[in-house]
N, C-alpha and C positions, 0 to 999 in steps of 0.2 A: 289158526283162528280165522273166521270169515271176515270179509271186509266190513260188513255191517257191525260186527262185534267190536272191531278195532275202532271204527268211527264212534260208536256209542260210548266206548271206554274213554276216548279222547274228550268227547263232549262232557261226560260226567266228571272227569278229572278237572276240566276247565271250570265247570260250574262249582265244584267243591272248593277249588282254589279261590275263586271270587267270593264264595260264601264264607270261607274261613277268614277273609279279611273284612274289615269294616268298609262300608260303602258310603262315599260322600256324594250325595246328589246335590247339584248346584245348577242354577241358571247363570246367565251372563253377569247379572248385577251382583249376585251372591259371590261368584268367583272373584270379581274385581274387589269386593269388600274384604274377602279373606286374604287375597294377595297383598293388599295394602297393609294389613295388620301383621302378617306373619313372615313375609319374604325377608330373609336375613340379608341378602345383598342390598335391598332397598333400605333396610334399617341401618346397615353399616354406612351407606352413602349419606343418609340423613345425619349421622354423627359427624361426618366430614363437614357438612354444611354448618353445623353448630360450632365446630372447631374453628372454621374460618370466620364466623361471626364474632367469636371470642377475640380474634386477632384485632378486630376494630376497637374493642375495649382497650386492648394492650397498646394500640397505636396512639390512643388519646392520653396515655399516662405520661407525665413529666418524668425526666430523669431523677433518680434519687439523689439527695444531697449527700455529701461526704463529710464525715466528722473525724477529725484527727486529734489524738491526745498524745502528748510528748512529755515523759517524766524523766527526771534525773536518775541515772542508774548508779553513778558513783561520784562523790564530791571529793576531789583530791586535796583541796585546801583544808577542809575540815575532817578529812578522812572518814567520810560517812557514806554508807550505801543507801540508795533510795532516799536521798535528801529532798523530800517533796513538801515539807511543812512550810510554815510562814517565812522561814529564812532560806528555804530551798528553791528549787526550780521546777516549774511545770509550765507547759504551753498547750493551748487548745486552738484548733482551727476548724472553721466551717466553710465548705466549698459547695457551690451550686452551679451546675452547667445550665446556661441559658441558650436554648436553640434559637437561632435567628435565620432569616432568609426563607422562612416558610417551610422548613423541613418537616415539622410535625404535621402540618396540614397535608403535605405531599404523602407522608406515610399513612395518614388516615384515608386519603383518597385511594391509595393502592390497596389497602386492606379491604375497603368497601368493594373494589373491583374484584379482588380475589374471592370475596364472599359471594358476589354475583356469579362468578364462574362456577363455584362449588354448587350453587343452587341450580344453575343450568345443567351441570353434569348430573345432578340428581334427577332433573326432569328428563334428560336424555336416557338415563338408565331406566327410569320409570316407563317411558314410552317403548323402549326396546323390549323390556320384560312383558309389558302389556300386549305388544304385538305377538310375542311368542305365546303368551297365555291364550289369547283369543284364537290364534291359528291352531293351537293344540286342542282347544275345546271343541271347535267345529270339526277338526279332523277326527277326534275320538268319537264325536257324535255320529258322523257319517260312517266311520268304520264299524261302530257298534251296530248300526242299522243294517249295514251290508252283511255283517257276520250273522245276524239273525236270519236274513234271507238265505244265506248259504246253508245254515243249519236246517232250515225248513226244506231246502232242496235236497240236502243229503238224506234227510228222513224220507223224502219222497222216493229217491233213488234206492234207498235200502228196501223200502216196501216193494218196489218194482223188481229189484234183484231177487228178493225172496220168492216172489211169484214166478219169475222167469226161471229160476233154478229148479223150482218144483216142476214146472211145465217141461223144462228141458230133460229132467230125469225121467219123465213119462214119455218123452219122445214127441211131444206135441209141437215144440219149436226147435229150431236149429241152435246148436251150442254156440255158434259164432255170434248170435244175437246177445247171448249172455256175456260173452267176452267183450263185445262192443259196449254193452251197458256198464260193465266193470271198468273199462277204459275211461268212459265218461265220468264215472264215480271217482276214479283215482285222480283225474285231472282236476275235478272240482275240489277234492280234498287237498291237493297241492296248492291250489289258489287260496283256499281257506287258510292253510298253514302260513302262506306269505302274508296274508292279511293279519293273522294273529301276531306275527313278528312285528309288523308295523304298529299294531294296536298296543303291544306291550312297550315298545320304544316310546311311543307318544305318551303312554301312561307314566313312564318314568320321568319324562320331561315335565309333565303336569304336576306330578307329586313333588318334584324339586321346587318348582315355582311356588306352589301353594304350601310347601313345607308340611306335607302330610304323608302318612303311610297307607291311607285308605285308598281303595279303588275309586277313582273319580268317574261319576256318571253325569254326563252333561244333558240337561233337560232343555230342549229347544223346539221350536216349531218352524214351519216353512216361512212364516212371516219374519222370523229372526234372520233368515238368509236373504229374503227378497228386499229387506230394508237397506241392504247394501247397494241397491240399484238406485242411483241418483244422477241427475243430469248436471255435470260440472264441466266447465271448460278448462283446458290446460293452462290458459293464462290466469284464470281464477286460482288454480292450485299453486302456480308459481308465486302469485302475490301473497297467498297465505303462508307459503314456505318462507318467504323473505321476512315476514313479520313474526313467525312463530317457531321456526325450526331451532331447537336448542343448540345443536352442534354448530350451526352457522352463527348463532349469537355468541357462542363460546369463542369462536375465531374473531368476531368483531370485538369482543371484550379483551381478547389478547392484544389486539392492536391498541385499544384504549390504554391497557396496562403498560404497553411499551412506550406510549406517549407520556404517560404519567411518570414512568421511570426516567425518561429523558429530563423532565422537569426536576425530578428529585435529584438526579446526578448534577444538574446545573446548580441546584441549591446547596448541594454538598460542597461545592467549591467556595461557598461563603463561609468563613471561619465562625465557629461558635465562641461564645463568651463565657468564661469561668469567673463568677463572682466569688471573692474570698474575703472572709473576716476572721481575725485571729486575736488571741490573748496570750501574752507572754509575761510570766511572773517576774523573773529577774534577768532573762537572757537578752533583753533588748537594751536600747539606750536608756530607757526609763523603766522604773519598776512598775509592775502591773500595766504593762503597755498594751493598748488595744489598737489594732491596725485594720484597715480595710484596703482592698485592692482588687485587681482583675488580671486575668491572663487570657491572651488570645493568640492562636497560631498565626504566624505570618506566611501567607501563601506565596512564598518565593519559588519553591521547586515543584510542589504538588498542587496543581490546580484542577485535578480530576479530569484532565483532558482525555485520557484514554477511555475512561468509563463513559464520558459524554459521547465520544465518537462511536463506541460500541452500541450505545442506546439508539443512536441514529440508524445504524445498520439494522437493529432489531425492529425498528418501526417499518423499515422497508421490507424486511422479511415477513412481518405480520401482514403487510398490504398484499404481498404476493400470495401468502397463504389464504387470505380472504378471497382474492380473485379465483384461486384454484378451487376453493370450497364452493363458491357460487357456481362455477362452471360444472363441477361434479354434481351439485344439487340439481341443476337444470337437466343434465343428462340422465340422472337416475329417475327423476320425476317424469320425464318424457317417456322413458322406456316402461316405467311402471304404469303410466296412463295408457300406453298402447296395449299392454297385457290386460289391463282392466277392461277397456272397451271391447277387446276381442272376447274376453270371457263373458261379459254381459251379453254379447251377441250369441255366443254358444249356449248360454243359460236360457235365453229366450227361445231358441230353436229346440233345445232338449226338453224343456218343460212343455212345449207344445206337442212334441212328438210322443213323449212319455206321459201317458194319461191312464185313466181307468181301463181303457181298451186293452192295454198291455196285460193287465192281470186277468181280464176275461179271456184273452187269447191263450195265456198260459194254462189256465184251468181247462179251456176247451181242448187244447192240444194234448194235455195230460189225459183227459177222459177219452178222447179219440184214440190215443195210443193204447190205453188199457183195453179198449174195445176192438183193437186191431184194425181200426179204420185208416191209420197211417202207419208206415213202416218205421223201423228203429232209426234208419238213416235220417229221415225227415225229422223225427222227434229230437234226436241228438243235435242235429244242425240248428234247429230252432232253440233248443235248450242252451247251447253255447252262445248263440246270437243274443239271447235274452240276458245271459250273464255278462256278455260284453257291454250291452246297453246299460245294465245296472252299474257296472264299474265306471263306465264313461260318465254317467249321470252323477255318480259320487265324486268323481274327479272334478267335474265342472263346478259342482256346488262348493266343494272345498276350495277350489282355485278362486272362485268368486270372492269368498270371504277373505282369503289370504291376500289377493291382489288389492282389495279395498283397504284392508288393514295396513298393507304396505304403503299405500298412499297416505293413510293417517300418520304413519311413522315418518314418511318423507316430508310431509308438510308441517309436522309438529302440532297438528290439531285434529280433533275427531270430526273429520269431514263426513264420514259415513257411520 
């Protein structure tokens, strides 16, 4: 089978595969909306938030009272079983635990902090998935545009190959020129195969995030890319990260939780009071005796000192974790900012170099090659240089979006 037949078959099979599946065309806003509605990881995390909020309700609840009923099983004097009537014996007791020392308030405060941490974890997951979504969308968009160019070039090379094979058979040109043209074709086909592999991997990631089996087609313009170019200082970004970054706020809340737990453990050292009231039909000193009383543990041996000491260490541990997280944040943000500024510079140079003259030159070189005004070595060298330029431009555009979205992720705010 000839090379052009193989290529045509591959392109047809790819087209049929895409056609056989539903196609989901989205812009950036539509993709974000679909993601928020359908992503299962996000939905699961939102349920955790609701579960932690429910714990606040639980912390507000008072302990249940305890009711005790005591009935005579056997009366040996009267030889009667279950003697519980007017002349028998029965007793009832009501007991209520009274929490003192501020324990209930401490439990409510800790429940609120845990709910805040769950909300921050949700926000962190949301930003991580959104970063992946936007990165994949622009990657798939650039890959799709590049694959279209490659398909056009392969069609051109197929046409040239057909013409050259015909001329070589007639003895009008050397066979080595056909071989050289086939080599360029095979190289282009290999590059296209690598792009297709990356394309399908990115599709798989996108379909997972958007919870769809459709082929995702991203609709965007050059303005959607250039909007990521904004003048921001590193100090501004650090300030935003300190205020907005969810994972940093989680560590801060963990320290608050450790401090609240210390207060709670200290309050646990204060004994709680049990209020008791009881009724006894015949078992007491008097008939139909009604009693009231209270019970309180005496803190002779257990004053909760071990848990209090542990809580102090947990506060120090949380402080070290906070310092570590802040140091990590500054380092990550500084490196991401360096990558971003370098990419912006590359993008500016690349878009200046790559303009409409490129396409005019390609068309001119192709026409001159067909007319035999340039030799095959010059044509293939230019052809390969042109493809290198296309790949580099695609890399720079994709890197610009990813580096800007990385800063969005690291600051916890949509800066770009």
